[in-house]
C-alpha positions as CSV (number, residue, x, y, z in Angstrom):
1,M,-31.0,-5.3,-13.7
2,D,-31.8,-3.2,-10.8
3,D,-30.3,-5.8,-8.6
4,V,-27.0,-5.8,-10.3
5,V,-24.2,-3.7,-8.5
6,P,-20.7,-3.3,-9.4
7,T,-18.0,-5.5,-7.6
8,I,-14.7,-3.8,-6.6
9,R,-12.1,-5.4,-8.8
10,Q,-8.9,-3.8,-7.5
11,V,-7.4,-0.8,-5.7
12,V,-5.2,1.5,-7.8
13,L,-2.5,3.7,-6.6
14,D,-1.0,6.2,-8.8
15,T,2.8,6.3,-8.3
16,T,5.9,7.8,-10.1
17,D,7.7,4.3,-9.7
18,A,5.3,1.5,-10.1
19,R,7.8,-1.1,-9.6
20,A,9.2,0.3,-6.4
21,L,5.9,0.7,-4.8
22,A,4.7,-2.5,-5.9
23,E,7.8,-4.2,-4.4
24,F,6.9,-2.2,-1.1
25,Y,3.6,-3.4,-0.8
26,R,4.5,-7.0,-2.1
27,A,6.9,-7.3,0.8
28,L,4.7,-5.6,3.3
29,F,1.5,-7.7,2.8
30,G,3.2,-11.0,1.3
31,L,1.4,-10.5,-2.0
32,R,2.4,-12.0,-5.4
33,Y,2.4,-10.3,-8.9
34,R,-0.1,-11.2,-11.5
35,D,1.3,-13.6,-14.2
36,G,3.4,-11.7,-16.4
37,D,4.0,-8.5,-14.0
38,E,6.8,-10.1,-12.1
39,P,10.3,-8.0,-12.1
40,P,12.6,-8.8,-15.1
41,A,16.1,-10.5,-14.6
42,E,18.5,-8.0,-13.3
43,G,19.6,-5.6,-16.2
44,E,16.7,-6.5,-18.4
45,P,14.2,-3.8,-19.5
46,D,11.0,-3.4,-17.3
47,P,8.4,-2.0,-19.6
48,R,5.6,-3.3,-17.3
49,G,7.2,-1.6,-14.3
50,K,7.0,1.8,-16.2
51,D,3.2,1.4,-16.8
52,W,0.8,-1.0,-14.8
53,L,1.3,-3.8,-12.2
54,V,-1.1,-5.9,-10.3
55,L,-0.5,-7.7,-6.9
56,H,-2.9,-10.3,-5.5
57,G,-3.0,-12.9,-2.9
58,G,-4.4,-13.4,0.6
59,D,-8.0,-12.5,1.4
60,G,-8.0,-9.0,0.2
61,V,-8.7,-6.9,-3.0
62,P,-5.8,-6.7,-5.4
63,L,-3.6,-3.7,-5.5
64,A,-2.8,-2.1,-8.8
65,F,0.0,0.6,-9.5
66,Q,-0.3,3.1,-12.2
67,Q,2.8,5.0,-13.4
68,V,2.2,8.7,-13.6
69,A,4.7,11.6,-14.5
70,A,4.3,13.4,-11.2
71,L,2.3,12.9,-8.0
72,P,2.3,15.3,-4.9
73,A,2.6,13.4,-1.8
74,A,-0.3,13.6,0.7
75,T,0.4,15.9,3.4
76,W,-2.1,14.4,5.7
77,P,-3.1,15.0,8.5
78,E,-2.4,18.7,7.9
79,G,-1.6,20.8,4.6
80,P,-2.6,21.3,1.2
81,V,-2.7,17.7,-0.1
82,P,-5.4,15.5,1.2
83,Q,-4.9,11.8,1.4
84,Q,-7.9,11.1,-0.9
85,L,-7.7,7.3,-0.3
86,H,-5.8,5.2,2.3
87,L,-5.4,1.4,3.0
88,D,-6.4,-0.3,6.2
89,A,-4.6,-3.5,7.3
90,T,-5.2,-5.5,10.6
91,V,-3.2,-7.6,12.7
92,P,-4.3,-9.7,15.6
93,D,-2.8,-8.0,18.6
94,V,-0.3,-5.3,19.8
95,A,2.8,-7.7,19.6
96,A,2.1,-8.2,15.9
97,L,1.4,-4.3,15.4
98,D,4.9,-3.7,17.0
99,A,6.5,-6.2,14.7
100,Q,4.8,-5.1,11.7
101,H,5.7,-1.3,12.6
102,A,9.3,-2.6,12.5
103,R,8.9,-4.2,9.2
104,A,6.9,-1.2,7.5
105,L,9.8,1.2,8.6
106,A,12.4,-1.2,7.3
107,L,10.7,-1.5,3.9
108,G,10.7,2.4,3.4
109,A,7.3,3.5,5.3
110,R,7.3,6.8,7.1
111,L,5.1,7.0,10.4
112,L,2.6,9.8,10.4
113,R,0.8,9.0,13.6
114,D,1.2,6.6,16.5
115,R,-1.7,5.6,18.5
116,S,-0.5,2.1,19.4
117,D,-1.2,2.9,23.2
118,D,-5.0,3.5,22.6
119,P,-6.7,0.8,24.5
120,Q,-9.8,0.8,22.3
121,E,-8.1,0.6,18.9
122,P,-4.3,0.4,18.7
123,L,-3.1,1.9,15.5
124,R,-0.4,3.5,13.5
125,V,-0.8,5.4,10.3
126,Y,2.2,5.5,7.7
127,A,3.1,7.0,4.4
128,D,4.4,4.4,1.7
129,P,7.4,5.4,-0.2
130,A,5.3,7.4,-2.8
131,G,3.4,9.4,0.3
132,H,0.1,7.3,0.1
133,P,-1.2,7.0,3.9
134,F,-1.9,3.5,5.2
135,C,-3.1,2.3,8.6
136,L,-2.0,-0.8,10.6
137,F,-4.3,-1.4,13.3
138,V,-5.4,-4.3,15.8
139,G,-8.7,-5.7,14.7
């Protein structure tokens, strides 16, 4: 059993609005809901959206969203609330970085740091609608 190691199953983000944050990342990364986690018809109750949702697709690790009563937004890069965890996502070139910048902002992200002119590693750091930092960079 010494050669058995855990496998990362998913990354879980706490949020005060699981459905809204899941929708942000679903649109940003082109993910899909786990069967049964899809949004209900308009006007119908959304019990799963008030508890736990999972998105998957693409080549990455699934993202899960856990409803919490309160969550102080990270104040990174300065301030009393550290980021604790962040997501990194890559694009193939600077043109794609610029296109995804516009998409991220339109979806509700907030720009925290812009190093898109860095010749070694062009990147931008954002906060998602719940305040979690994430990076988009050329890689």
